[in-house]
C-alpha positions in Angstrom: 0.5 0.5 0.2 1.5 3.9 -0.7 2.0 6.1 1.5 0.1 9.3 1.1 2.6 12.0 1.9 3.2 15.9 2.0 5.9 17.8 1.2 6.0 21.3 1.8 8.7 24.2 2.3 7.3 27.0 4.7 8.4 30.1 6.1 8.6 29.7 10.4 5.1 31.8 10.5 3.5 29.1 8.4 3.3 30.7 4.5 4.5 28.1 1.7 3.9 31.2 -0.3 4.6 34.7 -1.3 1.4 37.4 -2.1 1.6 36.0 -5.4 1.7 32.5 -7.3 5.0 31.3 -7.0 6.6 33.4 -4.4 9.3 31.3 -3.1 11.8 33.6 -2.2 12.9 31.9 0.9 13.7 29.0 -1.0 16.8 30.2 -2.4 17.9 30.9 1.5 18.3 27.3 2.7 18.5 24.7 -0.5 21.9 23.2 -0.4 23.3 19.7 -1.2 21.3 18.6 2.8 18.4 19.6 0.8 18.9 18.4 -2.1 20.1 15.0 -1.2 16.7 14.9 0.2 14.5 16.5 -2.4 16.6 13.5 -4.6 15.9 10.9 -1.9 11.6 10.8 -1.3 11.7 11.3 -5.2 13.6 7.9 -5.4 10.8 6.7 -2.9 8.2 8.1 -4.6 6.0 6.2 -7.9 3.7 8.8 -8.3 3.1 12.6 -7.5 -0.2 14.2 -6.5 -0.3 18.1 -7.0 -3.5 20.3 -7.6 -4.7 22.3 -10.8 -2.2 25.6 -9.8 0.8 23.6 -8.5 0.5 21.9 -11.1 1.0 24.4 -14.4 4.1 26.0 -12.1 6.1 22.3 -11.9 5.0 21.7 -15.4 6.3 24.7 -16.6 9.5 24.4 -14.5 10.0 21.4 -14.7 9.6 19.8 -18.2 12.8 22.0 -19.5 14.9 21.8 -16.5 17.8 19.6 -16.2 19.5 17.0 -13.8 18.9 14.3 -11.6 15.8 16.3 -9.5 14.1 16.7 -12.8 14.7 13.5 -14.7 12.9 12.3 -11.8 9.7 15.0 -11.8 9.7 14.0 -15.6 9.0 10.2 -15.2 7.3 9.8 -12.3 3.6 9.1 -12.6 1.5 12.7 -11.8 -2.1 13.0 -10.4 -3.1 16.3 -11.1 -6.8 17.0 -9.4 -8.9 19.7 -10.9 -12.0 20.7 -11.4 -11.7 23.0 -14.4 -8.6 21.6 -15.9 -9.6 19.9 -19.0 -6.2 18.6 -20.2 -2.7 18.0 -18.9 0.3 17.4 -21.2 3.3 17.0 -18.9 4.3 13.4 -19.1 3.4 10.6 -17.7 0.2 12.8 -15.9 -3.6 11.9 -15.5 -6.1 14.2 -14.2 -9.1 13.3 -11.8 -12.1 15.8 -11.7 -13.9 14.2 -9.2 -14.5 12.5 -6.4 -10.6 13.6 -5.3 -10.3 12.2 -2.0 -11.7 8.5 -2.9 -10.2 8.4 -6.0 -6.8 9.1 -4.2 -7.7 6.5 -1.4 -8.0 4.2 -4.6 -4.5 5.0 -5.5 -3.3 4.5 -1.9 -4.1 1.1 -2.4 -2.7 0.3 -5.3 1.3 0.7 -5.4 3.7 0.3 -2.7 6.0 3.9 -3.1 5.6 6.8 -2.3 3.1 9.8 -3.1 3.8 12.6 -2.3 1.3 15.5 -2.2 4.2 19.1 -3.2 2.6 22.8 -2.5 -1.4 22.1 -3.4 -2.8 23.6 -0.2 -6.0 24.1 -1.4 -5.9 20.3 -2.4 -4.1 19.8 0.7 -6.4 20.6 3.0 -9.7 18.5 1.0 -6.7 15.1 1.6 -6.6 16.6 5.7 -10.3 16.4 6.6 -10.5 13.4 5.0 -8.2 11.7 7.3 -5.9 10.4 3.4 -2.4 11.7 4.7 0.0 9.3 6.1 3.1 11.5 6.7 3.6 15.3 7.4 7.5 16.5 6.3 7.4 20.0 6.8 11.0 22.2 6.0 10.4 24.9 8.6 13.1 27.9 6.0 14.5 30.5 8.8 12.5 33.5 7.6 10.0 35.3 8.7 7.6 36.3 5.6 4.7 37.9 7.2 2.3 37.5 4.5 1.0 35.8 1.8 -0.1 31.9 1.8 0.0 29.7 4.9 0.0 26.3 4.2 -2.0 24.9 7.0 -5.6 27.9 7.2 -8.7 27.7 9.0 -11.7 25.0 8.5 -9.2 21.8 9.4 -10.4 19.0 11.2 -8.2 18.6 14.5 -5.9 15.9 14.3 -2.7 14.5 16.5 0.8 14.0 15.3 3.8 11.8 16.0 6.8 13.7 15.8 9.5 10.8 13.8 11.8 12.9 13.3 13.8 16.7 13.0 16.8 17.1 11.2 18.0 20.2 11.5 20.0 21.6 8.8 23.3 23.3 8.2 20.8 27.0 6.3 19.3 27.0 9.4 16.2 25.0 7.9 14.9 22.3 9.9 12.4 19.5 8.3 9.7 17.5 10.5 8.8 14.5 9.6 4.7 13.9 11.3 2.6 10.3 10.9 -1.0 11.6 11.6 -2.0 8.9 14.8 -5.8 9.8 14.4 -6.1 11.3 17.8 -6.9 14.9 18.4 
């Protein structure tokens, strides 16, 4: 059975992007060999990537022309984009889920042995949090207070308990937190 894992890089005050889509300036402050290796390790454990529409469009635009080991994984892995409005997906190995997203992703979890990762995609993640579909949360916290933008965890979430699996500080000042969903609240 696949594990559904959220992976996001956020600021200390909880923003996963600034006020505009793809305002990710703090990523450059923490990106380096350690975070790159962590990203590669995650991709090597993955057999599917999942995105909401906005994240999909940005990721597809970037990774389709990027080169290197991470780009190779991003482009070769099967991908699912969850969107009520998207009709076509031109990034290789991508399929669209328009309806019954939680039900479809629960079914996909049963069909593989690797990890399914969701990057960004705060609106989709909110749905999946409320349906208790995440098995693990991996959050990298950048040592930045941004003060404004889009929060990763906004209102309307179902309370859930989590168990800390790992806290890994990086030399950049970033800390990667891994939590397992334990079902308590």
